[in-house]
C-alpha positions as CSV (number, residue, x, y, z in Angstrom):
1,X,0.0,-0.2,0.1
2,X,3.0,2.7,0.9
3,X,4.7,1.5,-3.3
4,X,1.4,2.5,-4.1
5,X,0.6,5.9,-2.2
6,X,3.9,7.0,-3.0
7,X,2.9,5.9,-6.7
8,X,0.0,8.5,-6.7
9,X,1.1,11.2,-4.4
10,X,4.6,11.6,-6.9
11,X,1.6,11.5,-10.4
12,X,-0.2,14.3,-7.7
13,X,3.3,16.2,-7.1
14,X,4.0,16.2,-11.2
15,X,0.5,17.4,-12.0
16,X,0.7,20.1,-10.2
17,X,3.6,20.9,-11.3
18,X,2.4,20.7,-15.2
19,X,-0.3,22.7,-14.3
20,X,2.1,25.4,-13.1
21,X,4.4,25.6,-16.4
22,X,1.3,25.2,-18.1
23,X,0.4,28.6,-15.9
24,X,3.1,30.4,-15.7
25,X,4.1,33.4,-18.8
26,X,6.7,31.3,-20.6
27,X,3.8,28.7,-21.3
28,X,1.6,31.9,-23.2
29,X,1.4,31.1,-27.3
30,X,3.8,32.5,-28.1
31,X,3.7,35.8,-30.4
32,X,4.3,35.5,-33.5
33,X,7.8,38.4,-34.4
34,X,6.4,42.4,-35.7
35,X,5.7,42.8,-39.3
36,X,8.1,46.5,-39.9
37,X,6.7,49.3,-42.1
38,X,9.2,48.1,-45.4
39,X,8.2,44.4,-44.5
40,X,4.5,44.8,-44.4
41,X,4.9,47.3,-48.2
42,X,7.3,44.9,-49.5
43,X,4.7,42.2,-48.7
44,X,1.8,44.3,-50.6
45,X,2.9,45.5,-52.9
46,X,4.4,42.1,-54.2
47,X,1.2,40.5,-53.7
48,X,-0.2,43.5,-55.5
49,X,2.5,42.8,-58.7
50,X,1.1,39.7,-58.5
51,X,-2.7,40.0,-59.5
52,X,-1.3,42.9,-61.4
53,X,0.5,40.8,-64.0
54,X,-2.2,38.1,-63.6
55,X,-4.8,41.7,-65.6
56,X,-2.2,42.0,-67.8
57,X,-1.5,38.5,-68.8
58,X,-5.1,38.1,-69.0
59,X,-5.2,41.1,-71.4
60,X,-2.7,39.7,-73.8
61,X,0.2,42.3,-72.3
62,X,2.8,39.6,-72.3
63,X,5.0,42.2,-72.0
64,X,4.1,44.1,-68.5
65,X,2.2,40.8,-67.4
66,X,5.7,39.5,-67.4
67,X,7.0,43.0,-65.5
68,X,4.8,43.2,-63.1
69,X,6.0,39.2,-62.6
70,X,9.5,40.0,-62.2
71,X,8.6,42.8,-59.2
72,X,6.3,40.5,-57.4
73,X,9.0,38.2,-57.7
74,X,11.7,40.5,-56.6
75,X,9.6,42.0,-53.7
76,X,8.3,38.4,-52.5
77,X,12.2,38.0,-52.0
78,X,13.4,41.2,-50.5
79,X,9.9,40.9,-48.0
80,X,11.3,36.9,-47.4
81,X,14.7,37.7,-46.2
82,X,13.2,41.4,-44.3
83,X,10.6,38.7,-42.4
84,X,12.8,35.9,-41.8
85,X,15.1,38.4,-40.6
86,X,12.1,39.8,-38.1
87,X,12.3,36.1,-36.6
88,X,9.4,34.3,-39.0
89,X,9.2,30.3,-39.7
90,X,9.8,29.6,-43.4
91,X,6.0,28.4,-43.1
92,X,5.1,31.5,-42.1
93,X,6.2,33.4,-44.2
94,X,4.9,31.8,-46.9
95,X,1.9,31.2,-45.4
96,X,0.9,35.1,-45.1
97,X,2.0,35.3,-48.4
98,X,-1.4,33.6,-49.2
99,X,-2.7,35.7,-46.2
100,X,-1.4,38.9,-48.4
101,X,-2.5,37.9,-51.9
102,X,-5.7,38.2,-50.3
103,X,-5.6,41.2,-48.4
104,X,-4.4,43.1,-51.0
105,X,-7.1,41.2,-53.5
106,X,-9.9,43.1,-51.0
107,X,-8.7,45.8,-50.6
108,X,-7.5,46.9,-54.2
109,X,-11.8,45.6,-54.9
110,X,-12.9,48.4,-51.9
111,X,-10.7,51.3,-53.7
112,X,-9.6,52.3,-50.5
113,X,-6.3,50.6,-50.6
114,X,-3.2,50.1,-47.8
115,X,-0.5,51.7,-50.0
116,X,-0.6,53.3,-53.7
117,X,0.2,50.8,-56.1
118,X,2.0,53.6,-58.4
119,X,4.8,54.0,-54.5
120,X,5.4,50.1,-55.1
121,X,8.3,50.6,-58.3
122,X,10.6,52.7,-56.2
123,X,10.7,49.6,-54.4
124,X,12.8,47.4,-57.3
125,X,15.8,47.0,-56.0
126,X,16.9,46.6,-60.0
């Protein structure tokens, strides 16, 4: 009976410690790193160029589609480097790319975009 009591006591103590550990600030859900304004605009503009490339392609303007697509790729690379440097994991950056694509599409459709697309080409570094 003594061994059983010791075993139960050990389990109770372990369970209590687990509860305390879960309630501690260190066990709080990890906070995502902050997106800098520079990374936000690069992501936003990359998504805008992604959609503009698609529109140009649909209109049969191959040269414009290629230009926008190239800009989208360059800004995606820049934004990925910025976000990675800020501590974002690669999987999260990939998810964010899709989220930005949808966000930008919605903003452009609402005619109240966060950024003026005309300012985006200045972010592209040749």
